[in-house]
N, C-alpha and C positions, 0 to 999 in steps of 0.2 A: 345314824346309819352311816355303814362304810361305803365308799366309792363301790366297789365289787358287787356290792348286793342292789346296787339300784339297778333296774332294766329300762333300759335306751329306746324310745319309740321315736319313728320319724315324725316330723314337724306338720300338725295336721290344720293349723291354721290358714289364715288369709293371705295368700300371696301378692304382693305389690304387683302393678303391672308393668311391661317391660320398659315403657317412655318415663314411669316415675321413676324408676333404676338410673336413666340415663341423667336423669334431673340431679341425682344424688351426684353423679361424675361432675356435671356442669358447676353445683355450688360448688364443690371441694377446689375446683380448677380455676373457677371466676377466684375465687379467693387467695387461691396461691400466686395469681397472675399478678392481683394488686399488692400483693403484700409487702414488695419493695418501693421504697422510694424513691427509686430510679423509674418505675413506671410512673408514680403521680409526676416525678419531674418531665419524662417525656408526653403525658398526657398533657401536662399545662401550654410544654412548647406546639403540642399542636394547635391549641386553641388560639395560638397569638394570630395565624391568619382569619381566625374567624371573626375576632376583635377587630382585626385592620378594616376586613370587608364589611363588617356591620358600619363602623365609623363611615367607611366610603359609601355606602348605601345613604345614610342619614346625611350628610352633605350633600350627595347629588340630587336629594328631595327635600330639601330646607332653603326656602328662597333667600335667607338671610346670609347663609354660606354661598349661595352661587351671586349674591351681590358683592361680597367680599372677594371675589374671583372673579370681581368685572363680569356679572353675566356670562362667564365660559363655562360655568359649571356642567353644563350638558354637555359641551363638548369635551371638558377635562375627565369627568366621572361620569361617564355612561353606562348605565348597568343595561348589560345586554348579554347574550352571548357569551362573548368575547369574554365579558370579566368572569362569570361563573365557568367558565373554561379554565383560567388561569387559577381560579380558587381551587378547582378539583384537581388540578395537575400538582398544586404547592402543597395542598391536603393529602394527596394519594401519596406523595414521597416521604411526607412525614408520617403519615402510618407505615411507609415499610420499614421505618424504625421502629416504630413499637413494635410492629408485628416481630420484628429480630431479636426483640428483647424479651418479649412473654413468652411466644412459640418454645422455646428451647425449657423455659419454666416448667411447663406444661407435661413435658415428655421425658427430658433429660433426667430429671432426679428419679423418675420412676425406674428408667434403665439403670443409671448411677447405683442405683439402691438395691436394684433385683427384685424389686417390685412388684413386676408385674403377674409373676405366678401366683402372688396373693391374692391381688385386684380379680383378676381373671378367673379365680377359683371359687370365688363368689356368684351368684347367679346372674351374671352381666357378660354379654359377650363382646369379642373384640369390635365387633361393629359399634356395639353401644359404648364400649370404652373410648374407640377415636371419636364418635358423633357426639361424645359431652365433650372432649378435650375440642372439637371444630367449633361445635356451639358457643363455648366460654370465649375462644379466640375471638369468633366472627362476632360477637358480641360488643368485645373490646375495640373491634378496630371501628365498629358501627358510629360508636360514641363520639369518633373523630372525623366521621366522613359524612354519609347522607344525612347523619342526623342534624349537624348544624349547617348542614348545605342547604335542605330543604327549611330549615327555620330561617336561614338568609333569605330564601324566596319569598317565604310568605312574609318576611319583613317588609321586603320589596313591593311585594302587592298591596301592603297596606299601605305601604308611606307615597305609592305613585300616585296618580290621578288617572284614573278611566278605569278600564279593563286591563290592565298591564299582565296581572296574573293570570288570566281569560288568553290573553293575546298570545303567552309567552307557557303555554302550559307545557311544551316541549322542552322548554329547560327543566324545569323539575322531573319530568320523566327521564330526561338522560342525566341529570345529576343521580336520580335513585339506581336507576339500572346501570349506570358506569361504576358505581361506587360498590355495587354489590358486586359484579364481576370481578372488579380487583382485589375486595375484601376477600371473597372466596377463592381466588388466585393466591393471594398472600396467604391464607391460612391452609389450606393444602399443601403448599409448597413450604411453609414453616414447620408443618408436624411431619411432614416426610422426611426434610433434612434432619431434624430434631431427632429424628427416631434412628438415625444414623450414625449420631456424634453424641458421645455421652458428655463431653464437655460442653458447660452452658454456653463459655464464653469463644469456645470456637466454634459452636454452633451459630451463635448470633452472629460473626463474622462470614459464615457460608452463606447466610441466608443472604446478607446484601452482595456478596458476591457471585452468588446464583443468579440474578438480576442484571448485575450491569459486566461481568466480565464475558459473557455469550455476545451481548451489545458488542464490544470490542471485537470478539472473532467475526460478528456478522459483518461489521463496517469493515474488515481487513477482506473476508470472503467477497463481499460485493466491488471492493475497490481493484482486486486481482481480476474477479472473472466479470466485471463491468455489467452486474445485474442487480436488480432491486430485491431478491427472493433470499439475498443474505440477511435483509433485515428482517427476515422472520425469527432472526435469532433474539432482535434487539427490540427486548421488553419494551423501555421509553418511547421509543417508536412506534411499535404497534398500539399501545395504548394512547397515546397520544392522538393517534387517528382514530381511533374507534371514540374515543371522548368529543372530540373535535364532531364527527357525524352524528352522534347522541346527540348532542346538543344543539345542532345547526349551526355551528359558529363557523367564521371562516376558515378557511383552509391554512393553517400553520406548517405543516409539512410539504416540502417542495414536491411537485407532482412525480419527478423522476425516483423518488423513491417511496412516492406512494403505495400504499400494497392494499390489494381488494379488501372488502371485510369477512366476504367468507374464506380467505387464506387466513387471516390474524384470528376469525372463530377457530376455526378448525386447528391450527398451531397451539389456540390456549387450550383446547379441549385434549390436544395430543400431551400437553406438559400435565395437564391433571389428571390425567389416566395412568400417566407413570408417576405421577405422585402416590394418586392410591394402590398402586402397584406394589410402590416401595413400602407404604404403610402395613399392606398384606402381609409380605414377605417377613417385616421387622417386629409386627408386634402379634407376639405368641406367649401362650401361656408357659412355655418352656423353654431354656435356653441350652442349646449344645456346647458342650466343653471338647475342645479337641486336645489333647496333652501326649 
């Protein structure tokens, strides 16, 4: 039968739910993120602090290891909030490198190939598209932040004597909450900046610079005006203060530059809102070309 003799009708079958369509974006975004050997290399690098921390926990709870250290193991290897704070700081900055590499792969390729009109012509909204990319990046960063952190906490609770896990439950809650805030911040920032830069390598550099360049500006502002509020532009200082308070660790930030928790939360929410606005403006089903 010739094509012009066919009578076409609308599809009357069962439609998939909206959240199922988002999972399709998640699956392909996750595959794209981990298709590079550099991603695997960065992931391996991110696991090195976990391995070192695991060895430290083993030595701290092993009587033979403490005997070889002259029974100074508890002093040299004290597993407390400070130990997990140092672990979370190092792991979080390594997660920044992983996010800077993965995020541009999720959006920049679609923008460079003008694939957004085709993708959004399917039964999926802009919110679903961004949510799928966000979930894929969020899950990838979870593998190197709170997941190994809670595993280390569990191993410490298993290896130690007494009720260490129950007595230090705040550490586990702080690890989880601090990591979730950080990777949500990185995911929004990475996707927003990647949406505005077509070149993947440039986007990777901009994501890293967006964290550390304002930190230098904030230090200059604080030094010139003799105020601590310039450190609201300093993401490393803000996050270190937040993690320290969540884990209940000894203060590592000098009192004169310590920021209130409410101000830190407000600043992080403001940055998140700006990132969402950037995605709203950039992710569209059509592109206007002025010539």
